[in-house]
N, C-alpha and C positions, 0 to 999 in steps of 0.2 A: 324181963321186959325187953321187947325188941327195941333196938336202937333206931331212932328215926333219922334218916339222912335227908339233908336239903338237896333238892335237885336244882341244878343250874339251868336256867333257860338259855339255850344256845342261840344267840342272835347272829344273823348273817351280816357281815360288813357290807355296806352299800357298794355297789360297783362304782369304780371311779368314773367321774363324768367325762364323757368323750370330749376331746379337745379339737379345736379347729386346726386341721393340718395344712389346708391350702384354701385358696379362694379363686374364683373366676371373676375378673374385673371387666366391667364395661369400659372400653377405652375412652368413651366420652366422659368428661369430668362434669359433675353437677356444680353449677355456679350459684352463689347466693349467700345470704346470711344464715348461719347455722349455730345451734347451741354449742357452747364450748364443751370440749371433751378431752379425755386423757390422751387422745391420739393427735391433738393439735400440735402443729409446728409452724413456725413463723419465719418469714424472710421478706425481701423487698424486690420489686421489679427493677428493670434497668432504668426506669424513670424515678426510682426511689420511693415508690408507693408500696403500701402494705400488701403482703400475701399471707393468707392463713390456709393451711391444708389440713384436712382430717380424713380419716378412713371410716367407711360405713360397711361393716362386714355382714355377710350372710353365709350360712353353710351351703356349699354346693349341693345340688345344682342351681340354687338360687344365686343371683348375681350380686356381687359387691361393687361398691362405688368409691371413687375419690371425690371429696367435696373441696371446693376452693372458693375462698372469698378474696377479692381485691378491690381497692378503691381506684385502681387504674382502669383504663379503657382497653378491653380485650377486642382484638380485630380479627376478622376472617374466620369466625366460627369459635366454638367453645374450646377450652384447653383439652389436651389429650394425654392419656397415659401411653407413652411410646414403647417402653420396654421395662423389664424387671429382672432382677437377679438377687436371690437370697432375700435379705431384709431391705432391699433398695427398690424404689420405683422411680422411673424417669418421666417427668411431666414436661410438656411443651405447650407454649402459647405465644401468640404474637401480640404485642402491645403497641398502641398508637403513640406517635410522637408528634407534638404540636409543630405545625409549619413544615412537616416533612411529607414527601410523597408516600402513599401506602406501599409502594415497591421498596421503600427504604425502612419500613417498620421492622424492628429487630425481632428475631426469634429469641424467646426467653426459655431457657432450660432450667428445671429445678430437680434436685435429687432429694427424694423423701427417704429418710432412714427411720425405720420402725424401731421402737424401743418401749418396753413397759414403763421405764422410768423417765426417759428424756428423749422423745422423738425429735429429729432434726430435719430442717429443710435448708438445703444448700442451693444458693443461686449461682449458676455458672456464669462466667463473663460472656457477653455477647461475642459472636464470631466477627471477624474482620471483613474487609472488602473482598477477600477471596471466597467467601461463603456465598453460594448461589443455589444450593441444592435443596432437596426435600428433607424434612425433618424425620420422616418415617424410618430411613435406614440408620437411625441412631440407636446404639445399644448402651447398656450400663453393665459394668463388670466390677463386682465387689472383690478386691484383691486381698482383703483381710483387715481386721480392725476398723479404723476409720478411713482406710485408703480405698479409692475406687478410680476407675477410668470410665469415661464416656467416649464413644467413637462413632463417627459417621462415615460411611463408605459411599462414594460416588464413582461410577464408571463413565468414561468419556473418551472421545477421540482426540489425540494429540495434534500438534502442529503439522506433523508429517504423516497424518492419517494412521498413526499407530494407536493401538488400544491400550489405554493406561487407566489407572485408578487414582483417585485422591482420597486420602483418609485424614479426616480431622479428628484429633485425639485430645481430650482433656484429661489432665492428671490432677488428682486432689493434692498431690505432693508439690507440684510446681505451681498449681492454681492458674494454669494458662492452657490455651489451645495451641496445638502444634500441627502444622500441615505436612503430610508425607505424600510424595509422588511415588507410586508403586507400579511396577510392571504387572500386568495381568497374566495369569497362567495361560499358556498357549495350548489349548486342548480342544479345538473344534471337533476332532474326531470323536471325542467323548461327550460332545453336546454342550460345550461352553462357548457362548457368544457374548463377550463383554459389552459390545455396542448395544445389545438388546437387553442387557441386565436390568431387572426391575425388582428391587428388594420387597418381598412380601412380609417377612418377619425377621427379627433379630433375637438371638438367644446366646447363652454362654454354655460351654461344655468344658469342664476342667479349666485349663489355663487359656482356652481359646474363646474368642468372640466369633460368632457365626452369623452370616447373612444368607437367607434362603430366598431364592427365586423359584416359585412352585412350578415354573415351566422348564427349569433347568436343573438346579441342584443347590449345593451349599458351597460358598466360599468362606474360608476361615483363616484366622491368623492370631498370633500372640500380640495383643495390643500393649503389653507391658514393656516391650523392648523397643529400642530405637532402630533396630534392623528388622523391618516388617516384611514378611514374605507371605503372599496370598497363595492358598492352595484350594483346589476344587474337587468336589466329589459329586457325581451325578446322581439324581434321584432314580430309583428303580421303577420299572413297570409303567413308565410314561413315555410318550413321544416328546422328545426335546423340540421346543419351538424352533422353527427355522430362522435363519438370519434375517429377520424382519422385525420391526418394532411394532407392527400392527397386531391386533387381535389378542392382546394380553388378557382381556376379559376380567373376570373376578375369580381367579383360581382359588382364593382362600375359602370360597364357598364349597369346594370339593376336596381341598387338600390342606394338610397342616403338618407341622413338625413339632416335636416335643422332646424334652429331656426328662426322663423319669427313671428313678432307681438305677442310676449309673449308665443308662443307655440312651442313645438318640433314636427316636421313633419317627417314622414317616407314615402318615395315614392318607390313603387315596380312595376317593369315591369315584369309581370308573363309570361315568354315565355316558361315555362316548362323545362328549362335547368337544374334547380336545384330541380326538382320534381321527386320523385320515381314513381309517378303514370302515367308517360307519359305526352305527350303534350296535352293541351286543348286549347280553344280559348284564344289568347293572349289578356291581358288586362293590364291597368295601374290603380293602386290604390293609394290613398293618405290617410294617417292616422294621427291623432293627439293623443298625449299622455296626458291623464288626470293625472297630476302630483301628486295629492293627493292620488288617488287610485292606481296609476301606472297601469292603464288600457288604452288600445288603443281603439280609436273610428274611424271607417271609415268615411271619409268626402266626398270623391268622388271616382268614378270608371268609366272607359269607356273602351269599347272593341276597339281594333285597327281596326276591320272590320268596325265599325261605322265611325272612322276617315277616313279610306280609301274611304268610300262611299261619303264623303263630295265633292261637286262639285268642289270647288277650288283645292282640293287635286287631284281629277281625271284629272283636266285640267293642272296640274303642271308637271314639269319634275321630281318630286320626285319619287323614287322607292317605291314600296309597301313592305318595309322591316321593321323589328322591330327597332324602335328608341332606341337610347342608351344614356348613360351618362346624366340622367335627372338632371336638376338643377332648383330649385324653384326661381321664381322671388320675390325679396325682396321688391318690390314696388307695383305691381298690384296683387290683390287677384285672386287666382285660375289660375295663369299663370305658365306654365312650359316650360322650354327650353330643347331641345334635339339635339343630333347629329344623322343625318340619312345618311347612306351610302349604296350604292348598294352592294358593297363587300369590303373586306379588301384591295383588289388590286386596287380599284377605285382611281383615282387621284382627283375626285371631291366629297367632302363631303358637306353636307348641314346642316345649322343651321335652326331648325324649332321651332317656338314658338306657343304654343297651349293654348287656354282658355278652361279649362276642363269643364266649365259649358255650353258653347255654341259650343265647337269644332271649333270655329273660329281660323284660323291659319295664320301665316306669315312665310315666308321662304326666304332665300338667301344663296348663296354659303358661306361656312365657310372661313374666312380669317385668314391665319396663317402668322404672322409677323416675325417668327423666321426662318432665312435662314439656309439651310443645304448645305454647299458648296460641300460636297461629296455625296450628294443624287443622285441616278441614275434616278430620275424622278422629275417632277415638284411638289413641296410641298406647293405652295402658297394657295391651297384650301384643304389642308390635315389636318385632326384632328388627333393628336397623342393620344394614349390610356392612357391619364392621366386626371382624372376628374378635371374640372375647380373649382376654389375656389371663392365662393360668399363672399363679404366683404363690410362693410359699412365704410371703412377707409376714403372714400372721403367726408363723411357727414360734417366733421369739416372744409372742405376747401372751401365751398360755390362755387362750380364749376358749370358753365352752362352745360347743356347736349350737346349743339351744334346741337340739333335736334328740329325741330318745332313740 
């Protein structure tokens, strides 16, 4: 008699669910009452009123949002996400103070620390009478553990017409702000004009906090030391703005800087707008900075005419217009995200994702989750002219992407 053997049904283990590696945040914070969630963190405003912050994630290229509730009076527009580093987000808003002039209403800065067990919201003390600047040039630097620094850089002209800088720095160790007066790098031959400096973005690279003016370049320093020295590196492939404070425009529409996989990247859409030589064929270029030599190296470039000639683009409803607000994908190599619109008056803006190596593309209508109750037109597919913020704040949360 033959021996009968049982056969084992070999089952394939299910593939591990993809995790959310990064998020692209709308810098505008959604205000209102929201259901409680595991991402909730609480603090108080400078008026002693409650603040509750939570995060609403979506897998890129969909947009994520910071949600905020407070029973205080927010003045001068909604709160904003100013900057990010690691598991930290820096949020800013202005709150009204009874019997005070609006010019004296204080900036309130909050640091949100993501955690799967116990998210935290730290209220930074308000700045003193020396504070007069913009909140946008404020960055956050996670120095390890629960320690962090926040720093705001302002350039100005001194009493003797010298070009100097003021750096306001908050340390989580001292729990106070400190004001530094710093000499600006003297490098006009390399395109650095401190009097015209306008910070467009703030980011961290290694031990440095970096401020970028998309018409000039990057100034950077180590904010963890009390001997602060500013250094400058010029952006490649652009004409440095002349020594005038006029005509800054909206450079974040065509330029951005990113830190990804250990490199500093500069992305430039050359549409001729900021060129004195007139318009040429529009192209998109990506550069990386060799940090030892402080030299830029071009990694990729493509002409928009080549993109528009792709069959999928030609068969799509996308207009043949210059893409804007570039954002580097922090997960897939060589992938950029853009906003494409037919005109500023159009009610339908598009989110377009492009692989710069193959010109493969994906697109869908841009989805805006922030309601505008007084808007005169439908804004659900409208992108507002505020560059999105790429962040890896979700990495510590082990969140599924929700997409197959």
